[in-house]
C-alpha positions as CSV (number, residue, x, y, z in Angstrom):
1,X,-48.8,173.3,147.9
2,X,-50.1,170.6,150.4
3,X,-53.6,169.7,150.7
4,X,-56.2,171.8,152.0
5,X,-59.4,169.9,151.5
6,X,-60.8,168.1,154.5
7,X,-62.7,165.6,152.0
8,X,-59.7,164.9,149.9
9,X,-57.2,163.8,152.7
10,X,-57.0,160.7,154.4
11,X,-57.8,160.1,158.2
12,X,-53.9,159.8,159.2
13,X,-53.0,162.7,157.5
14,X,-55.4,164.6,159.4
15,X,-54.3,163.4,162.9
16,X,-51.4,164.7,161.7
17,X,-52.7,167.8,161.0
18,X,-54.4,168.2,164.1
19,X,-50.5,167.2,166.1
20,X,-49.1,169.8,164.0
21,X,-51.8,172.2,165.7
22,X,-53.2,173.2,162.3
23,X,-56.4,175.9,162.4
24,X,-59.2,174.0,160.9
25,X,-61.3,176.4,158.3
26,X,-65.7,175.2,158.8
27,X,-67.2,176.8,157.0
28,X,-70.9,177.8,156.8
29,X,-73.6,179.0,154.1
30,X,-76.4,178.4,152.2
31,X,-78.9,177.1,149.6
32,X,-81.3,179.0,148.5
33,X,-82.6,182.0,145.6
34,X,-80.6,184.2,144.1
35,X,-82.6,185.8,142.2
36,X,-83.5,184.7,138.0
37,X,-79.7,185.0,137.4
38,X,-77.7,183.0,140.3
39,X,-77.6,178.9,140.9
40,X,-79.4,178.5,144.6
41,X,-74.9,177.6,145.5
42,X,-74.1,180.4,145.3
43,X,-73.2,181.7,149.2
44,X,-72.1,177.7,149.3
45,X,-69.8,177.9,146.5
46,X,-68.1,181.4,147.6
47,X,-67.8,180.8,150.9
48,X,-65.9,177.0,149.5
49,X,-63.6,179.4,147.5
50,X,-63.0,182.0,149.8
51,X,-62.3,179.6,152.4
52,X,-59.5,177.6,150.0
53,X,-57.8,180.7,148.9
54,X,-57.8,181.8,152.5
55,X,-56.1,178.1,153.4
56,X,-53.8,178.3,151.0
57,X,-52.5,181.8,151.6
58,X,-52.0,181.1,155.0
59,X,-50.5,177.8,155.1
60,X,-46.8,178.8,155.1
61,X,-47.3,180.2,158.1
62,X,-49.5,177.6,160.0
63,X,-51.2,174.3,158.2
64,X,-54.9,174.7,157.6
65,X,-57.1,172.8,156.3
66,X,-61.0,173.2,155.6
67,X,-63.9,171.2,155.9
68,X,-66.8,170.5,153.6
69,X,-69.6,173.2,153.4
70,X,-72.3,173.1,155.7
71,X,-74.6,174.2,153.0
72,X,-77.6,174.1,154.8
73,X,-78.4,177.5,157.0
74,X,-81.0,180.0,158.3
75,X,-83.1,181.0,155.3
76,X,-86.3,181.6,156.4
77,X,-86.4,184.9,155.0
78,X,-86.1,183.6,150.9
79,X,-88.4,181.1,150.8
80,X,-91.4,182.7,149.4
81,X,-89.5,183.3,146.3
82,X,-88.7,179.0,145.9
83,X,-85.9,177.6,145.6
84,X,-84.4,177.5,149.3
85,X,-83.7,174.9,151.7
86,X,-83.5,176.3,155.1
87,X,-83.1,174.8,158.7
88,X,-84.8,175.7,162.1
89,X,-82.3,177.5,165.1
90,X,-82.5,174.7,167.1
91,X,-81.2,172.5,163.9
92,X,-78.5,174.6,162.9
93,X,-77.2,174.9,166.5
94,X,-77.4,171.2,167.0
95,X,-75.2,171.1,163.6
96,X,-72.8,173.1,164.5
97,X,-72.5,171.7,167.7
98,X,-71.8,168.0,167.0
99,X,-69.1,169.3,163.9
100,X,-67.1,171.5,166.6
101,X,-67.1,168.4,169.3
102,X,-66.1,166.3,166.2
103,X,-62.9,168.7,165.4
104,X,-62.0,169.3,169.1
105,X,-62.3,165.2,169.5
106,X,-60.0,165.3,166.9
107,X,-56.9,167.0,169.2
108,X,-58.0,170.8,166.7
109,X,-58.0,173.6,169.0
110,X,-58.1,176.8,166.3
111,X,-61.5,176.5,164.7
112,X,-62.8,179.4,162.5
113,X,-66.5,179.2,161.5
114,X,-66.0,180.9,158.3
115,X,-69.8,182.9,157.4
116,X,-71.0,183.3,154.0
117,X,-74.6,184.2,154.3
118,X,-76.2,186.9,156.4
119,X,-78.9,185.2,157.7
120,X,-76.2,183.2,160.0
121,X,-74.9,185.9,161.4
122,X,-76.5,185.9,164.7
123,X,-77.1,182.8,165.2
124,X,-73.4,181.7,164.5
125,X,-72.5,184.4,166.9
126,X,-74.4,183.4,169.8
127,X,-73.9,179.4,169.4
128,X,-70.1,180.3,169.8
129,X,-71.0,182.9,173.1
130,X,-72.8,179.3,174.4
131,X,-69.9,176.5,173.5
132,X,-66.7,179.0,174.3
133,X,-66.6,179.0,177.6
134,X,-66.5,174.8,178.3
135,X,-64.9,174.3,174.4
136,X,-60.9,172.2,174.2
137,X,-60.2,174.7,171.1
138,X,-60.8,179.0,170.5
139,X,-63.7,179.1,168.3
140,X,-63.5,182.2,166.1
141,X,-66.5,183.0,163.8
142,X,-66.2,185.5,161.0
143,X,-68.3,186.5,158.1
144,X,-65.8,187.3,155.0
145,X,-67.3,190.3,153.2
146,X,-67.3,192.1,156.9
147,X,-64.1,191.1,157.6
148,X,-62.4,192.1,154.5
149,X,-64.5,195.9,154.6
150,X,-63.4,198.4,152.5
151,X,-60.5,196.3,151.1
152,X,-63.5,194.4,149.0
153,X,-66.6,197.0,148.5
154,X,-64.1,199.3,147.3
155,X,-64.6,197.0,144.0
156,X,-68.3,197.7,143.8
157,X,-69.3,200.7,141.7
158,X,-72.3,202.5,143.9
159,X,-73.0,200.2,146.0
160,X,-72.2,200.2,149.8
161,X,-71.4,196.9,150.4
162,X,-72.3,193.0,149.2
163,X,-76.0,192.6,148.7
164,X,-77.9,189.6,147.4
165,X,-77.4,188.5,144.2
166,X,-76.0,191.7,143.2
167,X,-72.8,193.2,141.9
168,X,-70.8,191.6,143.9
169,X,-72.2,187.9,144.1
170,X,-72.7,188.2,140.2
171,X,-69.0,189.0,140.3
172,X,-67.5,186.4,141.8
173,X,-69.6,183.7,140.8
174,X,-68.6,184.6,137.0
175,X,-65.3,183.6,138.1
176,X,-65.8,180.7,140.3
177,X,-69.2,179.3,138.1
178,X,-69.2,181.1,135.1
179,X,-71.5,178.6,133.4
180,X,-74.0,179.1,136.0
181,X,-74.7,182.9,135.9
182,X,-77.6,183.8,133.2
183,X,-75.8,187.0,132.0
184,X,-78.4,187.3,129.3
185,X,-79.8,190.3,130.5
186,X,-78.4,191.3,133.3
187,X,-79.5,194.7,133.7
188,X,-83.1,193.5,133.4
189,X,-82.7,192.1,137.0
190,X,-81.1,195.8,138.6
191,X,-83.4,196.8,141.7
192,X,-82.7,199.8,143.8
193,X,-82.9,198.9,147.3
194,X,-82.3,202.3,149.0
195,X,-83.4,200.7,152.4
196,X,-81.3,198.1,151.9
197,X,-80.2,196.6,155.4
198,X,-82.7,198.6,157.0
199,X,-85.4,196.3,155.6
200,X,-85.2,194.7,158.8
201,X,-85.2,197.3,161.3
202,X,-87.8,199.6,163.4
203,X,-87.4,202.9,164.6
204,X,-83.8,203.8,165.2
205,X,-82.2,200.6,166.1
206,X,-84.9,198.1,166.8
207,X,-85.0,194.2,165.0
208,X,-88.2,193.1,163.2
209,X,-87.9,190.3,160.6
210,X,-89.5,190.4,157.7
211,X,-89.0,187.9,154.6
212,X,-87.2,189.0,151.8
213,X,-90.2,190.0,149.5
214,X,-90.9,192.9,151.7
215,X,-87.7,194.5,149.7
216,X,-87.5,193.2,146.7
217,X,-89.6,191.4,143.7
218,X,-87.5,189.9,141.7
219,X,-85.5,188.2,144.8
220,X,-82.2,190.2,144.3
221,X,-80.5,193.4,146.1
222,X,-78.8,195.4,144.4
223,X,-77.6,195.6,140.5
224,X,-76.1,192.7,139.1
225,X,-75.7,194.6,135.6
226,X,-73.0,196.1,136.8
227,X,-71.1,192.8,137.3
228,X,-67.9,191.5,135.8
229,X,-65.2,188.7,136.3
230,X,-62.4,191.0,136.8
231,X,-64.6,193.3,139.8
232,X,-65.2,189.2,141.2
233,X,-61.4,188.7,141.3
234,X,-60.5,191.4,142.9
235,X,-63.2,190.7,145.6
236,X,-62.7,187.2,145.9
237,X,-58.6,187.9,146.4
238,X,-60.0,191.0,149.3
239,X,-62.1,188.3,151.1
240,X,-59.2,185.5,151.2
241,X,-56.5,187.7,152.5
242,X,-58.8,189.2,154.9
243,X,-59.2,185.9,156.4
244,X,-55.4,184.6,155.9
245,X,-54.5,187.7,158.2
246,X,-57.1,186.7,160.9
247,X,-55.5,183.2,160.8
248,X,-52.0,184.0,160.8
249,X,-52.5,187.1,163.5
250,X,-51.5,185.3,167.3
251,X,-53.8,187.7,168.7
252,X,-56.8,185.5,166.8
253,X,-55.9,182.1,169.0
254,X,-54.0,184.3,171.9
255,X,-55.7,182.9,175.3
256,X,-57.8,185.0,177.6
257,X,-56.4,186.9,179.8
258,X,-57.9,186.4,183.8
259,X,-56.9,190.2,184.9
260,X,-58.5,189.3,188.5
261,X,-57.0,190.0,191.7
262,X,-57.1,187.5,194.7
263,X,-60.9,189.0,195.8
264,X,-62.7,191.9,196.5
265,X,-63.9,193.3,199.5
266,X,-61.9,190.4,201.5
267,X,-64.1,187.8,199.0
268,X,-62.0,185.6,197.0
269,X,-62.7,185.0,193.5
270,X,-63.5,181.7,192.4
271,X,-61.1,180.2,190.0
């Protein structure tokens, strides 16, 4: 299998990949608290693993290269628990903009920003909305647990989806970094979070910021006591398969259509 890790390749090898129209995966994640049993690197480690698995799966159809993970994300909501490193929105935007500019200057024209931290989602989409109209590359933003959807969540025992430091992330870290998972008494960290993602909601469909301490007393959402390495392997494979499908689907990278006619009401459109 060809090398997919940007940091292990030489400059001329990366120039060749750009000439061969390789897709670049730019993973973005975080360093933040993940309860008493998981390391702060959890989102970064899982994002790295999923990206490289996806690259290897897709490589037969199209070359793919994975940059180092942007480990610093938007994690202000986790600061009350300690152990968290967070960026401002301005800095996060600047980092992504500069990295995307570097990639396009090297000739890469299809870039997948692959996110593994929920707090980055809205900002990541906003940044792409801003950059895409004038960018030399096609930019696609994804979050692997959302892209995989039911293919991934079906392996969870009694939780609707991946929750912070719960069954899913703990299971996957048991595969990636078993020595860093404190599994001595995982059920002791189980947290009932019936409110789930609604801890950020108000009214019927309104957003209201809250720190993570608003929904959990130990930094965990969900039930790590349900975690197993067997579940983790299935979930990581589901996430990687979803990204590989996204990468190899020609429609993902197709140019936008322009369905305008010459103009309306005898006034031409600006081209």
